[in-house]
N, C-alpha and C positions, 0 to 999 in steps of 0.2 A: 504493500500500500504506500509506504513512504517513498520507495523508489519510483513507483508509478506516478505518484503526484509530482515528484521532482521532475521527472522526465516530461510529463505532460506540460507543466508550467514552463520548463526550459526549452522544449522543442516545439510543441504544438502552438504555444502562444508567442513564440519568439518573433520579434520584429525589430528592425533597426532603431526605431524611435524608443522602444522599450529598453533596448540595450543601452542607449545613451542615458535615458532617464534613470534606470536602476543602477547603472554604474555611478552616476553622479550622486544619487541618494545614498549610496553605500560608501562614498568617499569621505574620509574624516576631514581632509583639508579644505576641499571646495564646497562641501555641504555642511558638515557638522560644526566646524569652526565658525563660519559666518552665522549659522543659526544660533549658536551659543552667544555670540556677540549681539545679535539682534534681540535675543531674549533678555540680555542685560539692559539694553537700551529701553525696551518696552516695559520691563518690570520696574526700572528706575523711574520712567515717565509716569507710570500708572500708580505706583505705590511709594515713590520717593526712596529714602534711605532704607526703609523696611523692605522694599523690593530688591535693593542691592544685597541686603543681608539674606533674603530668600535665595537670590541667585548664588551667593557664596555657599549657602547651605546645600543647595542643589548640586553645585560643582563638587563639593566634598562627598555627597551621597553617591553621585554617579562615579566618582573616582574610586570609592570603596566598592561599588558594584562591579566595576571593571576589574579590580584586583580579585574580588571573589570569583568572577568569571574565569580569570586566568588560573587560579588555584583549581577550580572545578575541571577545567580543560585537562589539566595534568592528572587529576584523580580519575576522571571518567574515561578519557582518552578514546572517544569514539572517532572513527576516521571521517574525514570530510568527503562528501560525495564527489567532488571534482577529482579527487585522487582515485576513486573507485570507478568512475564512469566518464572520465574526461573524453575518451574516444567516442562515446555515444553522444556527448553534448557538443561536439565540434568546437572545442575551445582549446586555446593554448594552455597547457598545464601550468607553466610558470607564471603566466600573466593572471590566470584565474585563481589558482589555489593559494599562492603566497607561501611563506615559509612555515607557517604553523600547520602541522599535519592533522591535528585533532580539531573537532568542531563542536564539541558540546561543553558548555553552552555557547550560543552565539552572543558574543559581547555586544555587538551592535544592537540586537534585539533586547538584550538585558538592560543595557544603558538607556535606550530610548523609552522602554516601558517603565523603567524606574522613574525617569524624568516625567513622563506623562502622568503617572499615578501620583507622584509627589505634587506636581503643579495642580492637577485637578482637585486633589484633596485639600490643599492649603488655600488655593484661591477661590474655590467653590464657584467658579465661573464656567458657564457652559461653553463660551467661546474658547477659553483657555483649554478646557478639557477636550473639546472636539478637535481643535487644532493640534494639540499635543498627541492625541491618540491617532489621528489621521496620519501624521508624520511617522509615528511609531509603526503603524501598520504598513506604510510604504517601505520603511526600512526593513521590516520583517519579510515582506514579499521580495525585496531586492536580494536578500541573502539566499533565498531559495532559487529565484530566477537566475542568479549568477552562478549557481551550483556550489555555493560556499557551505551550505547547510541543508540537511534534510528538513522537511516540514515539521517532523516531531521535535527536532532540535530547536528550531526557532520558537515553536509553541511552548515548549518547556522553558525556554529562556524568557519568553514574554511573561509567563506565569511567575517565574522567579523574580523578574523585574517588578511585577505588580505587588508581590509580597514585600520585596525590599523597599519599594517606594512607599507602600502603605505603612510599613513600620517606621520609615523615616518621617512621613507626614505626621503620624501619631506622636512621635518624639518631638517634632518641631512644634506642634500645636500645644502639647502638654508642657514643654519645658522652655520654649523660646517665645518671648512676648511678640516679636515681629510677626510670627506666623499667625498667632491669634488675632492680631490687629489686621492683618491682610484678610483673614477669613471674615472678620466683622465688616471690613470695608467692602468686600465682595458681596456680602449678604445685603448691604444697604443699596448697592448699585442696581 
């Protein structure tokens, strides 16, 4: 099932425009970094210094999620599909797979779902939640489309990210005044 879904998405839905889009969405430098900076600007504009503190808390939370993902990759050590099926997916092995041989969890999916859950829980804004989860889902799909991860790997990573982000949001609201103030501000808007 996992392999069939991967190959269906990768081969049957393959299109040059989707190749470009999903490659861009999966890139940390051209997609994630500008998105992080845009998030800083928007949160600072909407919530002031409390928004900057939320952004810093988010950066630390996602950094810890990334570290957790790297530890789990070494413990679980599931192979990446591009190493198992690259000849079927018509892709250059070195360009698609990268150096890391294992793919569980997908740090991209883990990080984006952590961020989406934390932002939606602390801001209580439908716009923030819908935007964050739409981006996270695009990243999740990109990892399967590019052959970097099996669907089960990215779904497990997304669930782990939601748990990690939910725990971080709970800690932020309970122990940090800026998060409670942002929730109150969002409820009044």
